[in-house]
One Martini backbone bead per residue (centre of mass of N, CA, C, O) as a GRO file, in nm:
protein
  218
    1MET     BB    1  -4.262   0.811  -3.729
    2LYS     BB    2  -4.549   0.867  -3.853
    3GLN     BB    3  -4.835   0.731  -4.037
    4LYS     BB    4  -5.002   0.872  -4.301
    5THR     BB    5  -5.285   0.981  -4.505
    6PHE     BB    6  -5.279   1.126  -4.831
    7ILE     BB    7  -5.547   1.299  -4.992
    8PHE     BB    8  -5.611   1.365  -5.340
    9ASP     BB    9  -5.726   1.558  -5.546
   10LEU     BB   10  -5.725   1.665  -5.882
   11ASP     BB   11  -5.902   1.891  -5.968
   12GLY     BB   12  -5.730   2.184  -5.866
   13VAL     BB   13  -5.473   2.039  -5.716
   14ILE     BB   14  -5.272   1.899  -5.928
   15VAL     BB   15  -5.453   1.988  -6.173
   16ASP     BB   16  -5.599   2.203  -6.440
   17THR     BB   17  -5.877   2.048  -6.557
   18ALA     BB   18  -6.114   2.240  -6.501
   19LYS     BB   19  -6.093   2.405  -6.767
   20TYR     BB   20  -6.179   2.167  -6.955
   21HIS     BB   21  -6.452   2.120  -6.839
   22PHE     BB   22  -6.560   2.401  -6.897
   23PHE     BB   23  -6.531   2.405  -7.202
   24ALA     BB   24  -6.711   2.152  -7.254
   25TRP     BB   25  -6.967   2.252  -7.109
   26GLN     BB   26  -7.002   2.519  -7.260
   27ASN     BB   27  -7.036   2.395  -7.541
   28LEU     BB   28  -7.281   2.225  -7.473
   29ALA     BB   29  -7.467   2.445  -7.367
   30LYS     BB   30  -7.474   2.609  -7.628
   31SER     BB   31  -7.598   2.373  -7.809
   32ILE     BB   32  -7.873   2.390  -7.598
   33GLY     BB   33  -7.924   2.698  -7.496
   34VAL     BB   34  -7.701   2.757  -7.261
   35ASN     BB   35  -7.583   2.969  -7.022
   36PHE     BB   36  -7.226   2.933  -6.924
   37THR     BB   37  -7.039   3.014  -6.646
   38HIS     BB   38  -6.798   3.045  -6.413
   39GLU     BB   39  -7.001   3.059  -6.180
   40ASP     BB   40  -7.154   2.801  -6.253
   41ASN     BB   41  -6.903   2.608  -6.235
   42GLU     BB   42  -6.878   2.597  -5.922
   43GLN     BB   43  -7.115   2.379  -5.890
   44LEU     BB   44  -6.926   2.137  -6.031
   45LYS     BB   45  -6.744   2.089  -5.807
   46GLY     BB   46  -6.719   1.751  -5.725
   47VAL     BB   47  -6.912   1.659  -5.955
   48SER     BB   48  -7.075   1.466  -6.142
   49ARG     BB   49  -7.160   1.431  -6.466
   50VAL     BB   50  -7.464   1.389  -6.430
   51GLN     BB   51  -7.511   1.626  -6.233
   52SER     BB   52  -7.399   1.848  -6.415
   53LEU     BB   53  -7.614   1.827  -6.635
   54GLU     BB   54  -7.857   1.889  -6.453
   55LEU     BB   55  -7.764   2.174  -6.377
   56ILE     BB   56  -7.761   2.289  -6.666
   57LEU     BB   57  -8.057   2.233  -6.729
   58GLY     BB   58  -8.160   2.408  -6.494
   59LEU     BB   59  -8.048   2.682  -6.589
   60GLY     BB   60  -8.234   2.648  -6.870
   61ASN     BB   61  -8.499   2.495  -6.827
   62LYS     BB   62  -8.446   2.194  -6.931
   63LYS     BB   63  -8.555   1.925  -7.124
   64ALA     BB   64  -8.482   1.560  -7.127
   65THR     BB   65  -8.391   1.275  -7.241
   66GLN     BB   66  -8.203   1.005  -7.179
   67GLU     BB   67  -8.081   0.989  -7.459
   68GLU     BB   68  -7.976   1.279  -7.471
   69LYS     BB   69  -7.799   1.267  -7.220
   70ASP     BB   70  -7.611   1.041  -7.316
   71ILE     BB   71  -7.499   1.194  -7.560
   72TRP     BB   72  -7.388   1.445  -7.405
   73LEU     BB   73  -7.192   1.295  -7.218
   74VAL     BB   74  -7.015   1.188  -7.445
   75GLN     BB   75  -6.951   1.455  -7.583
   76LYS     BB   76  -6.809   1.589  -7.344
   77ASN     BB   77  -6.590   1.370  -7.294
   78GLU     BB   78  -6.456   1.378  -7.575
   79GLU     BB   79  -6.363   1.670  -7.556
   80TYR     BB   80  -6.199   1.643  -7.296
   81LEU     BB   81  -6.000   1.424  -7.409
   82THR     BB   82  -5.866   1.613  -7.619
   83PHE     BB   83  -5.733   1.787  -7.403
   84ILE     BB   84  -5.576   1.565  -7.222
   85GLU     BB   85  -5.398   1.444  -7.450
   86LYS     BB   86  -5.195   1.715  -7.425
   87MET     BB   87  -5.076   1.651  -7.166
   88ASP     BB   88  -4.828   1.750  -6.915
   89GLU     BB   89  -4.604   1.852  -6.671
   90SER     BB   90  -4.695   2.159  -6.703
   91GLU     BB   91  -4.985   2.101  -6.548
   92ILE     BB   92  -4.866   2.114  -6.285
   93LEU     BB   93  -4.900   2.241  -5.995
   94PRO     BB   94  -4.751   2.425  -5.774
   95ASP     BB   95  -4.560   2.207  -5.561
   96VAL     BB   96  -4.677   1.921  -5.577
   97GLU     BB   97  -4.421   1.746  -5.616
   98ARG     BB   98  -4.281   1.825  -5.356
   99VAL     BB   99  -4.493   1.706  -5.167
  100LEU     BB  100  -4.488   1.416  -5.271
  101GLN     BB  101  -4.185   1.370  -5.222
  102PHE     BB  102  -4.185   1.422  -4.919
  103LEU     BB  103  -4.387   1.199  -4.841
  104LYS     BB  104  -4.229   0.965  -4.963
  105GLU     BB  105  -3.963   1.008  -4.794
  106HIS     BB  106  -4.166   0.976  -4.521
  107ASN     BB  107  -4.356   0.721  -4.554
  108GLN     BB  108  -4.623   0.799  -4.689
  109LYS     BB  109  -4.946   0.785  -4.775
  110ILE     BB  110  -5.084   0.790  -5.118
  111VAL     BB  111  -5.395   0.931  -5.242
  112LEU     BB  112  -5.660   0.917  -5.472
  113GLY     BB  113  -5.967   1.143  -5.470
  114SER     BB  114  -6.189   1.115  -5.747
  115ALA     BB  115  -6.450   1.182  -5.983
  116SER     BB  116  -6.275   1.104  -6.203
  117LYS     BB  117  -6.249   0.877  -6.491
  118ASN     BB  118  -5.939   1.007  -6.580
  119ALA     BB  119  -5.709   0.986  -6.366
  120LYS     BB  120  -5.494   0.785  -6.466
  121PRO     BB  121  -5.416   0.915  -6.742
  122ILE     BB  122  -5.334   1.186  -6.618
  123LEU     BB  123  -5.104   1.088  -6.432
  124GLU     BB  124  -4.941   0.972  -6.669
  125LYS     BB  125  -4.906   1.230  -6.840
  126VAL     BB  126  -4.763   1.389  -6.573
  127ASN     BB  127  -4.583   1.183  -6.405
  128LEU     BB  128  -4.744   1.078  -6.103
  129PHE     BB  129  -4.829   0.779  -6.054
  130ARG     BB  130  -4.583   0.674  -5.868
  131TYR     BB  131  -4.686   0.811  -5.587
  132PHE     BB  132  -4.929   0.607  -5.570
  133ASP     BB  133  -5.094   0.364  -5.367
  134ALA     BB  134  -5.383   0.484  -5.452
  135ILE     BB  135  -5.690   0.475  -5.661
  136VAL     BB  136  -5.981   0.689  -5.662
  137ASP     BB  137  -6.260   0.695  -5.876
  138GLY     BB  138  -6.548   0.711  -6.071
  139ASN     BB  139  -6.528   0.382  -6.100
  140ASP     BB  140  -6.548   0.316  -5.764
  141VAL     BB  141  -6.803   0.506  -5.731
  142SER     BB  142  -7.155   0.630  -5.658
  143LYS     BB  143  -7.087   0.875  -5.470
  144ALA     BB  144  -7.094   1.204  -5.436
  145LYS     BB  145  -6.986   1.479  -5.349
  146PRO     BB  146  -7.025   1.503  -5.000
  147ASP     BB  147  -6.981   1.222  -5.002
  148PRO     BB  148  -6.729   1.008  -4.841
  149GLU     BB  149  -6.663   0.753  -5.012
  150VAL     BB  150  -6.392   0.813  -5.165
  151PHE     BB  151  -6.223   0.837  -4.895
  152LEU     BB  152  -6.296   0.568  -4.757
  153VAL     BB  153  -6.189   0.388  -4.984
  154GLY     BB  154  -5.900   0.496  -4.978
  155ALA     BB  155  -5.835   0.414  -4.688
  156ASP     BB  156  -5.897   0.111  -4.723
  157LYS     BB  157  -5.677   0.047  -4.944
  158VAL     BB  158  -5.444   0.135  -4.701
  159TYR     BB  159  -5.535   0.067  -4.407
  160SER     BB  160  -5.696   0.328  -4.295
  161LYS     BB  161  -5.792   0.559  -4.077
  162PRO     BB  162  -5.958   0.849  -4.087
  163LYS     BB  163  -5.791   0.998  -3.849
  164SER     BB  164  -5.514   0.951  -4.049
  165CYS     BB  165  -5.637   1.161  -4.255
  166ILE     BB  166  -5.551   1.379  -4.536
  167VAL     BB  167  -5.721   1.640  -4.721
  168PHE     BB  168  -5.712   1.766  -5.057
  169GLU     BB  169  -5.918   2.056  -5.152
  170ASP     BB  170  -6.121   2.279  -5.387
  171SER     BB  171  -6.404   2.201  -5.271
  172VAL     BB  172  -6.680   2.211  -5.086
  173ALA     BB  173  -6.770   1.916  -5.120
  174GLY     BB  174  -6.490   1.796  -5.043
  175VAL     BB  175  -6.466   1.911  -4.761
  176GLN     BB  176  -6.728   1.785  -4.654
  177ALA     BB  177  -6.642   1.493  -4.703
  178ALA     BB  178  -6.398   1.494  -4.514
  179ASN     BB  179  -6.555   1.574  -4.258
  180GLN     BB  180  -6.755   1.330  -4.267
  181ALA     BB  181  -6.498   1.125  -4.247
  182ALA     BB  182  -6.303   1.236  -4.018
  183MET     BB  183  -6.105   1.428  -4.166
  184LEU     BB  184  -5.846   1.626  -4.256
  185SER     BB  185  -5.894   1.948  -4.392
  186ILE     BB  186  -5.759   2.094  -4.704
  187GLY     BB  187  -5.764   2.389  -4.862
  188ILE     BB  188  -5.752   2.481  -5.219
  189GLY     BB  189  -5.782   2.830  -5.202
  190GLU     BB  190  -6.039   3.012  -5.085
  191GLN     BB  191  -6.131   3.097  -4.770
  192ASN     BB  192  -6.430   3.202  -4.825
  193VAL     BB  193  -6.507   2.919  -4.957
  194LEU     BB  194  -6.316   2.710  -4.756
  195HIS     BB  195  -6.411   2.749  -4.438
  196GLU     BB  196  -6.453   2.433  -4.354
  197ALA     BB  197  -6.167   2.406  -4.333
  198LYS     BB  198  -5.904   2.363  -4.125
  199PHE     BB  199  -5.733   2.444  -4.374
  200CYS     BB  200  -5.590   2.718  -4.588
  201PHE     BB  201  -5.467   2.743  -4.931
  202THR     BB  202  -5.400   2.868  -5.235
  203ASP     BB  203  -5.136   2.679  -5.242
  204PHE     BB  204  -4.845   2.479  -5.223
  205THR     BB  205  -4.642   2.718  -5.174
  206LYS     BB  206  -4.775   2.760  -4.869
  207ILE     BB  207  -4.658   2.470  -4.805
  208SER     BB  208  -4.461   2.347  -4.576
  209ASN     BB  209  -4.256   2.106  -4.454
  210GLU     BB  210  -4.323   2.168  -4.157
  211PHE     BB  211  -4.627   2.129  -4.182
  212LEU     BB  212  -4.616   1.834  -4.275
  213LEU     BB  213  -4.477   1.730  -4.019
  214ASP     BB  214  -4.704   1.810  -3.828
  215LEU     BB  215  -4.916   1.624  -3.957
  216ILE     BB  216  -4.766   1.359  -3.908
  217ASN     BB  217  -4.721   1.412  -3.575
  218CYS     BB  218  -5.024   1.467  -3.462
   0.00000   0.00000   0.00000
């Protein structure tokens, strides 16, 4: 059996921390007089914290000093951390652990590739840390998706070539990053949004063990 490297995004793929980011950003936006909706939030998927704030300021046509931005970034993250502090295994999205277990049993490499700077504590909270051979998060990279840096660093950490990597992503930027890295992209979400992915599934319950075996052996 071949050995491939499976790279997972975190937010919206393994756990639904995306909702906590939204709550924290929405509260911050409201405090500075910007209306921030679920539709607006789609633009923030796979984007760094700094870029996210710039997008929100742009939505409200707001100007701010660097000092104000720094304060708001800390404020947003502290509120987000209060949400994830309460996380447990019930936050794992359906069938994610089955897929991780299957890949581990078949001696596949498993990597996390996320923009989140809180990836390690989240994985520990939901008791999935043990599955990962390497973790690349927002502390390890400087370029946000759709730049492929996070996935290329992840592949490098486990000595894999990009062509032997499979990426699970829920954002357009993440799918584009995987494609730019010359990795096989699998979208987790809506086909009409993630149409640039090689394959797309609404969630992991739609991904069979047979399909995973095909990915390993292709």
